[in-house]
N, C-alpha and C positions, 0 to 999 in steps of 0.2 A: 421218760429214760434220757440218763445222761449221755453222754459221747463214749463211744466204744474207744477203750484203748489200745493202739496200734502197737504191734510188737517192735522193739528196738531193731533197727537195721545197723547190722555189726559189721565193723570193718576194723581190718588186723594191719598193722603197718610193719613195713620193712625197709631195710637200707641197702643201698648197694653203692659202690663205687663206679664209676666208668670215665672214661676219657675228657667227657665234658664238665664232669662234676659229680656231685652226690645225688642219688636221686632217692626222693621219699615215696615209697609206693603204698598204697592203701588197696585191700582186697576186699571181696565181699563172697559169700557162696558163689556167686553166679561168675565171678573173674574181676580181671584189675577195672578198681574202681576209679582211680587216681594214680598218676605217676609227676611227681614236678620236683624241680631243682630247689623250693623253698619247702620248709617244714610245717608251718603252721598254718596253710591258706585254706587245707581243707577242713579244718577245726572251724573256724571263723566262718566257711561259707556252708557247712552242712551241718551243723548240729543242733541249729534249731528244727531241721526236718525231721529232728527222731534219728541220727544217726549216731551210734556208739564207736568211738574209737578205744578199739580194747587189745590188751597182748593176747596172744595167742593161747595161753591157758586160761582166760578166763570167757572165752567164746563158747557156744555150741560147739560139740567135737567135729561135726560135720564141717563147719564154718572154718574151723582150725585147721585141718586136714586138707582140705579144697585151696586155701588160701596157701598153706604153705607149698602144696604141688604146683601152684600156679604162678609162684613168686620163683620156684627152679627152674620151669618153664621159660618165664622173661628173662632171670639172669641169663641163662644158656644162649636164647635167641640174642641177649645185647651184647651179649660177648662174641657170638658170630657175627652181628651187624659189624662191629666195630674193626672186625677181621676180614670184613667184605665177604663174607663166606655165608651170608644170609641176609636177603632182602624185604624178606615176608615175613609178618610175625604170624603166630596162630594161639598166643595166650588168649585164653576169653577173657572177654570185654564185657565189664556192666555198664550198660547205658542208659540204669536208672537214673531218673530226675533230668533228663534232657526233655526238651518239648519235641514233637514231632517233626518240625521244622529242622531242627538242629539234628535230629537224628538220620534225618534225609540228608544234611549237608554233609555231615560226619561219615555217613556210608559215602558218600562222594570222595572223598579224601582219603578211604582206605584203598580205592580205585587208582589212584594215581601210580604209576610206577616208579620206582627207584630210578634215581637221576633225569626224571622230567618234572617241570613245573608247569602249572594251569594259573589261569588267572582267577579271581572272585567272579566276574564277568562268566567266563568258561563254566564253573560249578552253577552258578545261576542259571545259566542256560539249560545246563545238563539235568536240571530237575526240574525243568520248564517254568523257571519264575525268571525270565531274561532283565527284567528290570529291578530285581533282588538283590543286586549285588551288595549293596549296603548290609541287607540282613544277612547276607551269607558272610559279609566279614564278621558281622557279631558272631554267628554260628561259628564260625572258623575259631574265634577268639573264646569259645566255651570251652573247647576241647581241654578235659582233664588229663590228657595222656600222649604227651609229649612226644613225637618220634614213632611211636606206635600208630597213632591216626598222624600219617605224616602232613601236620596242616603247616609245617615249614616249606611243601614243596607249593605253596597258594602264593603267587606274586600280583603287584597292580597290573591290568592291562597296558600301561605303558612301559612294562618290562621292569621297573622298580621293584624293590625288596620288600615292601611294606612292611609292618610291623609282626612282631613274633610273639605268640603266647598270652592269652588275655590276662596272665595274671602279671604282666609285665618283663617279661623275661628279657627282651629287647633285639635290635636288628641285629647286633653283631655274633649274639650264638647262631642266630637264623643263618645269617652269610656263614658262619662257620661249618654248620650243619650240610649246606645246600655245597659248598667247597668238599666237603670230604666227599660227597656222592657222587662230584665229578661237574657241577656246577657252580659256575662264577660268576655273580650279578654285582656290579658295583654301584 
């Protein structure tokens, strides 16, 4: 018998402008799959895994309706975030294609309160892997949903800012977001 063909994994793209730039968001029927400031990264990274990027009219109805609903939730929550009225996001997240270790790390990031920072080492200790701070750094860098999963709130143990965004976004944007949240790191 041949290999059984896997159903495609549909993502619906949406775009919105924010105070820090234009975000490209990709939703599945499970929730927000990826949100980036750069357009084509998702296609390069995930197309080979059977993920299809489709407009809302060419996906199954359920995927389209849930994607549109979740995009509206995201836009409203992001608008509130930049007005300092909301510091928690409730938009459903699609954690598919992460390893179990990455999920453990990213779930720790979700617990970091607005206006606070923790170190990679703290995260490693919180998941009972105290010597795995470099692996934690890699897992933090795998975050596909910037700000929603607050990877910007993770700094180095020496108090320096560290890198931001596994997709090469950089330190200046991290510094800007932290400053917006009331944290100043030189």
